[in-house]
Structure formats: structure tokens, C-alpha cells
Phi, psi and omega in degrees: 000142180284162185297341181295348179250003179295337182286344179266336184233134172304147183297331183278354187221052181280137183268130179301156184301310184298320179298320181292326173301323180283334179285310187284152178283005178216155176291137185260125175241151183309319183288348188248022184297310180301313183298323179295323177297318180295312181295323179298316180295316175303313180295322177295317183296313178301307177307317177296319180297318179296319178299309184300311178301319183292322179297311180295327181288320179299316180295321184289320180294320180297322180298318182292319180294323178293318176301312180293326179300313185291331181261010181282348182283110189294340185285345184257119179230095178306138183289337187240159167266158188310327181295345179271353189271074189259345179209183182215161174254134177273131176246105184255124172263134187220157178201103172055040174221069188294331178287326175287325180297319176292326180294314181302309179297318183297320185288302187293339179286354178271342182289136195285335184273358187283134179261314178205168177235119175256134183250120177280110183252114185235014180286157175292331179260146178290165178296144176294153177299326178295322178293313181302313176303318178293325178291311176302318182292324180301312182296316185292325186287331183260357181296141184234159176068020182074003176260121178269132181282121177280144174245116188241125175271125174254100188278142177233132183287332182245149177274106180216139175293342178288341179305331184290344181243024178289140181295140183240119184282155176060033173293137185271343180240153173282329186273134172240139166249111181274127190216142171278155187287354186247015180231140178236133171243138179305145182301324178300321178294316176303313177297323176295314175302320177295326180293317180293316176303325183289345173270352181206064192287354182275345185245180173275139175234116184208180194253347190238089188274146176222172185223147168256125178256138176286128183277113181268006175295163192294326185256030185231044183294130176076016181250154181234163170227151186284126180254119179279196186297319185299323177286329173293314185295321186285317184270340185065028185230141178208162177224357178217147165242128184290142184288002176289347176198082185205147169266138172205166184284148178296338181301333184284344166295323179290316182294326180293320175292339177269355182294154176313130183303335182297320176296315174301320180296319179302315181300314181297315187293321187259357177052045184192160162084010178297330178286327176290323174297322175293324181295314177303316182300312183291316177297325179292322179294312190264332185068023187225152180284164170284178172241124177272123176256128182290129184201152181272132183249133174248110180260133187254353177207159179214033185254019178279189183282344172294341180279351188284148182294331188270008191295315183293324173302316177295316178295322174297322178295316176308307175313312181288318181291320176295320179295325176297315183292328174282338182086007181185174177259105183280343186293139181243128181277149182209163175241010189281133171226132177269130185229133176281104184295343184293339183234025179219135178280325179252113177211000000 
């Protein structure tokens, strides 16, 4: 073999001419070795390009199908057109954790898409003047482009988990980002989730997926059990995104307040499952699954009801009681996950 092919094969493992002709899809002659290398490289590049195009096309088809699926619900008619969705409202649920609330407001006021920050306040005493001044100072400090981000307290006379979904009049944005005071997401992740929501504004788009699993034991026909994060991670399937970190349309605040009182009383009585109640409501309206967005979460506290040992059992009971009240299971399972490819090698 001539030296022109030595760059492709180590000198100690050269392939005989006849064997090489059987391997390659065209005959190899000593005088054509340079041309063969060029053709091989071109073929490899073309093949990789075709694979990339096919993968992108498949992703695009899936995205279009998902988009159509989420907008197929005739009962949902957004009040605005996508061009008007320039920003979103932060809706922070808090309870006697002023230090965490200050950190949340300080962080989210730096996100470029934030129009205003609403604090759901259900404590018996109003916020102190020092807290109010600190929150306003944080928002003013981080306001950009001459626009000051408003911090508004939504006061409630009763302590109820339903308060986080109480209708708010005169909201300037259609999009709401519901967040607990003890979790932080990078602004880049929040902005990406907002862009995903704008393509499927009828559903919930969030960072914390959960699943309702069919209980297949002998005496549990038509019953479900609550699947936490590890079951979602293991199976790759989910049917809810929790409102502790999720976008949804402001219209659902009104629909939640119009929901049968039985469900809201259930939430008050059990001090749990308002997020599952909202997931049921939206799934029942749209007939479509939510969208899970991949994002890094920073948890600042763990003393809530989700840290209790009986939490999963209570959530399982909520699933079954709500499905009985609805007369069916409206939640829809899916395997779709939205990933920001700009910051990921594998997507």
C-alpha cells in the first residue's frame, strides 16, 4: 500500500489491498487513495448532517403536535394574543418566613420578564413596616430600564391554602409564575419556562413534576397512588407539575374560585392538596398534560408539610377523593420534557 493511506491505518495494522476493496463500497486503487479519503470524509459529514436534520425534524414535529394538543381545548380562549405576552407576574406564597421572602423578592426582581410581584399574605398580623420597606427597596434596586417593579401584598383574613389561588383583580399580565417562598430558580430557567408557556398557554408549565399511578393491587380497582420525584425520575412519566414553581394563565385563578366549594373545603380541612386541586382543574379544562421544564432548583427551607412522614399517604388520598368528586380521573400522563438546548450538551 502506498504512503497516501498511512494516515488512516496504523503502520502495524495495514489492511491488504483485496481485503480493503471488500470493505469499501467502491474499489480502491493505489492512485485513488487521496480521493477515497476525501470521499469518505464527505460521506461521513453528509451522514452526520442527515442524522442531525432528522433529529431536529422529529423534535419539531413533536413540538408542533404538543402545541396543537394544548390548544385543542375549545373551552380555553385566551384574552390576549401571544404578541401581548411580554411579561409575567410573580405570585409568592409565604407563611412566617420573612427572611426567605426577602431573598425571593430580591432574586426574582432581577429577572427581566417580571412585571410585578404579588405576595400572598395569610398571616393574622400585617407585614411589618421594615419588611415592606425592605421588599420595596429590593425591587427598586433591581428595576431596569426606568421601570420599577411593584411589590403588592394580597391580604387574606383567613389562613387557607386556597388563598394562593384567590382571584386577583387588575393583573397586568396573563402569565402568572406561582412560587413558594423557599425555592429559587435561576432567572434564565424562569425565562425559558415562560417562553415554553407562551407556546402552550392553556396548560401548566413548571419545574416540579409528579405522577398519579394506577394502583394495580387486587382490591384497588380504579384507585391511584401519588408518585413523587423518584418515581418520575425512574419511569420518565408525569401528569402534574406542582404550583410551587409553575406558570399558568391568570384565568385559572377565576376558575379555581368558581370550583365546587366541596373541593376547597376539602383543602381547608386537610391542610393539603391545593396544588393537586389546581392540576385537576386545568387538566379537566384542557384534556391535555402539563409541561415539565428542566431547571436547577435551590431549596432554602424544608419545614413545610411536604417534609412530614404522612405526606405521600395524604396526597394519595387526595387523588382518589378528587377523582371521585370529578367522576373520573382528568389527569393526563406524558413523557415530554422541555430542555433549554443552549445550556445542555444532551437534549
